[in-house]
N, C-alpha and C positions, 0 to 999 in steps of 0.2 A: 407724185406731188413735187412741186418745185421747191426750191430752198426757202422761198417767201413763208411757206406753211409751217417752218420750224421755228418755234419761239426763241427769242434771243434770251439766253440764260441769264444775262446781267439784268434784264427788264422784267422777265416773267419766270421766276424760279419754280421748278416743278414741285407741286404740294408733296410729292412723294420723297422729297428730301428730308421732310419733317424736321424743321429747324426750329419751329415755334410750337412748343407743346403745352397744352392746358391739362392740369390735373385737378379733377373736381372731387372734393372730398379729402381734407388734410388730417385724417386720423393717422394712426401709427403706419399703415400701409402707404396711404397716399403721400405722407411726409418722407418716407423712405424713398419712394419712387421719384419724388420731386427732387430730393438730394442727388440720386443717382443721375437723373438727367442733367442737373444744373452743373454738376462736376464734370460731366461728359461734354460740356460747351453748348448746351442747348439753351434757348430762351425759354424760361418755364413761367407759366402762369398759374399761380395756385389759387383756388377757389374753394371758399367754404363760407357757408351763410353764418357760422358761429365766429365771432371776432376772437374769442379765447382760442379757438382752434388756429386761426391764422397767426396769433402771437406765438403759440407753441411751435407751430412749423418753422417760423422765422428763427425762434430761439434754437430749435433743433439744428437747423442748418449752420448757424453760427457756432454752435458747440461742436458739431461733427467736423466742420472745416478747421476750426482752431486746433482740435485734437490731431487733425491730419498734418498741420504745420508743425506741431510739437514732435511728431513722430518722422518728421522730414519726408513725408510723403507728397506734399505739395509746398510751394512757397507762399509767403505772405501775399505776394502780388496775385498769384493764383487763386487764392482765397478771396481776396476782394473782387477779382473777376467774377468768381462763382456767385458770390452774394449779389453782386449787381445784376446777374442774370435771372434772379428769382424775384418775382413781383406777386404781391398777393392781393386778391379781391374778394368782395362779399356778394358778388352778383355774376350770374352766368354770362352777361353781355361781354364780359372780359375776354370770353373765348372766341369773340368774332373773327380774329384774324389767325387762330391757330391752325396749323396743318393737320394736328392730330389732337384728339381730346381722349384723355384716359379717365374714365369715371370710376371712383373707388369710394362710393357711398355704402352706408350699411346694407346688408344682404336682405333687402326687402324688394320684391318685384315692383310693386307700385311705385316706390320711391325712385328707383333706377328708370322706370318707363317715364315718369315725370320729368326726370332729368334729360332723358333723350328726346322726348317731345318738344321740351323748351329749346334744346340745342338745334333741332331741325329747323327753328326759325331764326336762329341766330348765326350759326357758322356758314362758310361757304359750301357751295354744293360739292366741291371736291375734298372737303375735309374728312378724314377718317374718324370714325367714332368707335372707341374700344371699351368694352366693359371690363373690369377687374373681378367679376364674379369668380367664385370657385364651385358654385352650387346651382345657380340659376340658368334658365335656358337663354343661351346667346341668340338662337334661332328665334325665338319668341320676341326678344328685344328687337332684333332686326326686322321682323315682320311688322312690328308696330311703329318702325321708323319710316320716314319718308325717303330714305336712302339705304335700303336693306343691303345693297351690294358694297357699301363702304362701312359696314358694322361687323365687328369681329370681337373675339376675346383676347385679352392679353393678361395672363395669370402669373403675377409675380409671387415670390415666396418671401415670407417675412424672416429676418430683415432684408428688404430689397437690395440695399447697397452691398451686402454681403453674399446673399444666396445666388448661385450660378444659373439655376434653372428658371426658364420662362416658357410657360405653355402658350402657344399661339393657337387659338381657338377659331376656326372657320365654321361657319354654318354653310347649308347647301345654297345660300344666297349670296356669299361673300365672293367678291371679284378676286381672282388670283393675284393681281397686281397689288392688291390692298394687303394680302397675306405676305407677298414677297417683300413690300415696303416695311412692314412691322417686323419681320424676321430679321432683315438687314439692320434695322435700327436695334434690336436686340443684341445682335453680334457686335455692333459698334459699341454698345455699352460693356462689352466684355462678357456677356451672358451666353448661356448655350441653349438656344431655343429648340423646342420639338414642336412639330405641328401635329395637332390633334383635332378630332371631330367633336361636335357638340353633344356631350352626355354629362350628366350630374357628376361632379368631382373630377372630370377629366381623368388623366392617368394617375398621377401621384395622390391627389386627395381621394380619388376614387378607390384606390387600394388601402390609403392611410385610415380613412375614416371608418371603413368596416373593421379594421383592426382595432381602433380605439373604441368603437362601440362594444366590441366583444369584451374588451378589458373592462369597460364600465359594467357590463352585465356580470362579469365574473366577480368583480368586487361587491357589486349589489346583492349577489347570491351568498356573500360571506365564505366564498370558497377559499379566498386568500386575502391577507391584509393589503392595504393600499402600498405600504412599504414593499412587501414581498413581490407583489406584481411588478411593480416598477423596478426593483433590483433584479427580478429574474429576466426581464426583457433587456436591461442594461447589460448585465454580466453574461447572460447566455446568448444573446444576439449581437452584442457589441453596438447597441443603439446609444445615440447621444443622451436620450432622455427615456425615462418610462412613459408609458401610455397615460397614466392618470396626471402626472405632472405636465405632460404635453397638452392634455385636454385643458387644464388650467391655463396654460399659456396662450392656447388658441382662443380659449373663450368657451365655456360650457354652452352658452346660448348659441354661439355661432356653429359649434358642432352639431347641435340639435337641429338648426336650420339646414345645414349641409346634408345630414342624414335624413331628414324629412324629404328633401328634394331627390335624393338618391332612391329612396324607398318608393317615392311616387312613380318613378319610372321602372325600377327594377321588380318591385313587389317581392324582393328578397328578404326575408325575416331577419338575415344578418345585418341589413340596413335599417330596420325599423328602430328608431332611438329607444335605447334602454331607458326604462321609466325614471331612473335616477337622474338622467340628464335633464328631463323636464322638471323633476322635483327641485333640483338644484337651481336651474334657471329660473323657475317661478319664484323661488325665496330670494332671488337676487344674488346667489352665491355662484357667480359666474366665472370664478378663478381669480388669476392675479389682479386683474383689473378692479375687482371688487374686494381684493384683500382675503377672500375665502372662497373655496370651491371644494375639491377633493381634499386639499390641504388647507392650512391657515398661514397667511403671509403677515409679514411685519406691518405693512400698510398697504392700502389699494395701490396697485401698481408696482410693488415691491417683488423682487425674485426670491426673497429670503423667507425660507419657511421657518415657522416658529411652533413650539410643541402646542397640542391641543389636547382635547380629551380621548382622542384615538391614538395618540402618539405611544408607542410601546414604551414601557419603563425599562431602564437599564437592566440587562439580564433577562429580559422577557423572552418567551419562545419555548418555555418548557425546561429550561435549565434549573428552575427552582426544584424540580423533582430530583431526587438523588439518582445519579447515573451508576452504570456499572464500571468497574476499572477495565481498562484496555491497554495491554501491553504488546499483544501478538495479534497480527491480522492474516488471515487467509484470503487470497484471491484466486478464484477459479476461472480459467480461461487462458487462452494463448494469443489472442488477436491484439489489435492496436489499443482497444480500450483497456483490456485487462493488464497489458505491460505498462500502460500510462498510469493506472490507478495503482498498480503495485510500486511504481517509482514514486508516486506522491507519499504513499505511507512510509516508505523506506527513507526518503529525504527528511521526513518529520520525526525520525527516530524509533519508528516501530520495528520489530522483527516481523518479516513477512515470509510466508510460505506461498510460493506461486505454483499452483497445481493445474496441470493440463491433462490431456488424454494419455499422453506418453511422456516419458522422461525427455525424450528428444525434443518434443515440442515445447516443453517447460524450459529446456536449455536454451532453445533458440529465442523464446520470449525474453530470457534474462539477457542474452546477447544484445537484443533490440534495445532493452533498458541501458546496457553499458554503452552503446553508441549514443543514446539520448543524453545520457549523463556527460559523456565525453563532449558532445556538442555544447553543453551549458558551460563546461570548463573553458572551452575554446572562445566562447563569447564573454567570458568573464562573469558569468551569473552564478558560478559554483566553483569553490576550491578544489583542488585535486584530492585533499584529505576528505572533504565532504563526499565526493564522488565515491571514494573508495570505501568511506563508511556505509553509505547507502548500498553500494552493490554487495558488500559484505553481509548485510542485514537480510538479503533475499535468498532464500533456499528453494531451489527448483524441485518440484516433485511430480512424478508420474501417476499419482493416485490421490484422491480425496482423503484417504486415510491419514495423510499428513496433517489434516486439519484437527486431529484429536485434541491438541490442547490450545487452539487459537481462542480469543476472546471475541473476535469479530470475523465472521466468515462473509465475503463479497463476491457474488457471482457475477461475471461478465461474459457470459456465453451467448450463443445465437439468439436472437429476437423470435424464439418459438416457444410458445407456452407449453407444449409437451415436453420439450427438451429441458426448460427451466424446472417444470414440476418434477421430472425425474431427478434432477440434480439436487431439488430441495429435499426429496425423500432420502437420498444418500447423505446429504448433510445432516438430516434429523438423526440418523443412526451414528454417524461419526462424531459429531461435535459434542463437547462436554456439556452438561446442563448449565444453563445461564448464558451460554454464548449467544451473542446477537447474530442473527442471519439476515443479511441485506441483498436485495436485488437491484441491478442497475437497469432495469427496463426502462424504456422510454415511452411505451405505449400500452403495456399489457397490464392486466389487474395484478396488483400486489397481492390482494387478499387470496387469489388463486394460488399463488406460490405458497402462501402461508398455510392453506388448507391441506397442502400436500405434506405437511408435518404434524407432529403431535404436539407441537409448541407454537401455534400460530401468534401468541401474545409476543414472542421473541423475533418475529419477523417485521421487517420494514423496507421501505424503498430508499435507495441512496443513488439518485440519478445524476451521475457525473456528465460533464459535456466534453466533446472531443476537440482538440487534444487535451486530455485530463490533467497533464502538467501544467499547462498554461491557462486554462479556463477556471475562473474563480468560483463559478456557481455550482451548487449541489442543491437539487431539489429533494427535500426530505419528506417522503410519502408515508404517512401512516394510515393504516387501515382502521376499521372499527374495533379490531381486535388488538392492535399494538399496545402494549404496556406503556405507561408513562415514562418508566425509568428507561426503557429501550429507546424511546424518543429522545430523552435527555441525554443518553450515552451517544447517540449518533450526532447530535447536535454539537456536543462537547468535541467529538473526534473531528468533526469538520473544521472547528475553530483551530484545533491544534495543528491540522494539515494545512492551515491558512486558506480555506475556502470559506465561501459566504453561504451559509444555509438559508433556504427559504422553506417554509412549511407549506404544505397542501394535501388535500385528501386524495383518496385513491380513486381517481376517476380519469377516463381517457385523456391522454396528452398533458396532463398535469398543468402547469401554468404555461411553459413555454411553447410546446408543440401545439397546445390547444389554441394559443394565439397566432403562432407562426404559420402553421400549414393551411388554415383557410385563407389567409393572406396570400401565400404562394399559388394555392389554387385559383384564387380570383384573377391572379396575374396570367395564368395560363388561359383562363377564360377570355380575357381581353385580346390575346393573341389569337385564340380560336375564333373569335368574332371578327377578326381582322380590323380591330379598332387601333392597334398599335404594334409595332415590332418589338422583339425582345430586347433590341439595342436601345430603342427609346424608352421603353418601360424601365430597363435597368438604369439608365441615365437619369430618368426622372426620380427613382427612388434614392439614388445615391447623391444627386445634386439638390433635390428638392426636400429630401427627408433626412439627409445626412446618414444613410444606411451604409455600412461598410461594404456590403456586396449588394448588387441588384437581385431581384428574386430568380432570374434564370441563371445567374452565375451560381447562386446558392443551390439551386435545384441540381444542377450538373455536378457540383461538388458533393452533396449529400447523397445523390443517387436517385434517379426517377423511380426505380423500383422500391427503395425505401420509402421515399415520399409518398407514393402511391398507397403503400401498406399503411402508413400512418393515417392518411385521409380516409382509408376505408374503416379503420378502427374508430376514427372521430364520427363518421357518417353513421355507422352501425351503433354507436354509443348515444348520440344526441338525436338521431332520426330527423335532422334538420335537412330538407331538400337542398338548401343552399350550400351544405357541406359535401354533397355529392362529388366524387373526383371528377374533374373535367375530362370528357372523352379524348381530348387530344393527349393528355398525359397517358390515359390508358392505352392509347394507340402506340405511343412511342415506346412503352414499356413492352407491349406485345412484339413490336418490331426489334426488340433487344438494344434499343438506343436508350441506355441507362445513365449517360452523363460521361464525365471524365473518365471513368473506369472501363468504359467499352470504347472510347474514342469519339463517340457521338451521342449526344443528347439535344438540347435545343441548339447547341453549336457543335462544330466539329473540332477535334483536338488531335495534335500529332500523337501517334501511338508510340508507347515506350517500348 
């Protein structure tokens, strides 16, 4: 072709430059996307049939840009320029000259199809149409359009100006050039785009909503309080919000819609919306936007939680029962967890007996504690005097006989039921009457340990998290046989050692692992099905969900063998097909690829 066939850029700009962008639907997400685009120099056409929504969007942009000026992120002139680039309209005809239209209307298929059908008769043939759905079928919307090759999904996360992740969702009908243009736009906006195929929830929400649904079901079953479930996931996993608080933020009705779409495709019971989601939504208790959901808020739209009938009273949680005095603690084990727990007790002023299978092993565990305490001194977290006092409080022993006078015995040996039962038989013989006997198991039945003794009423679970000196959470697991005063004793001890206790019953996974490991398993299934790569999934959960680690980073740290064992326990306990360990995980474990400790798991690591 001759040079005449090349358009003059000055007279015929490529529509793939995406300089004029229409945003249809100016709710919270649409307004955030409009702000992001406007501040990035794009001409933005905001469209909504609700005049109040148009006013709120303009006010939101004025407020956000004024705040940016005060924080010296932009100048006043840049603010005025941004405001001049944002125009609002009440009719779709305003999108006639847009290069890209982003639809962000409510998650109802008929409503979205109506918007796309109308846009087909308004916009140019080369305009790209993007849906902001996170649950509905992009392919179906494309097939119903007159331009299926120019339809795709662009899933921002809330709040759009702050969250780095954008999922660019293509159907089998989407033209590669369209995907490339929207991906380039996302990068120009300072986002981290990942390309994914069309399935409900895509990557981030596909993993997130299953987890949220299980948390709702856990609460509905009265297994744990809303406060304990949320605290457990924040403190045990480092998440920015607990699952029930997050459901209130997202909207209980929105979560139910997403889950219904996921279940319609997967038929996985883990995606079937927990009945409580429907009950709350039907009652209008949709979360923060309504002023009430799982929690009660100061006002509709407020983030401030206020007490209600379900809020625990001060001191609630079992402390009202009289506890037993605890002055000395025995810790059984010589591994990382045992030494970490012994350090926690010693720093809190308890005298500690650290018992291992030999005096030499116990001495090595004490040396490990000395190094840990030394690092705390070096970092200014501990005084030298406090270090010396803590170390002096620890007595290493080569036999459980040294536990004869302890008030609380805590076992932290291998996660093997037979081993733990044998140890509890020994504790039953050695420990004085009235001593509390605790197991740190993360997945085994506490009652099975209790029944190995002649005093099951004195046995309880104290599930510390690794590393014990740093992690604030302790799951306090009472069996049907645990005495009230034993429960009260352990909660009081947790408070004294500056941990946050959460109460739960004696069932597989307790709170954290019961919610965490199905999420990890579903991530493995995504890779197994070639839907997304470990890198993209990890990026999606860190950037879109605020997780401190992606699921594959976490699996490699925990150990694939440990993860598989926990998933098998959960599957055996709940008998849900959706909890069956992913075959890919089983294959990696069988091949000896166990994560960082072997140098290879889902990724390869330099061997030490």
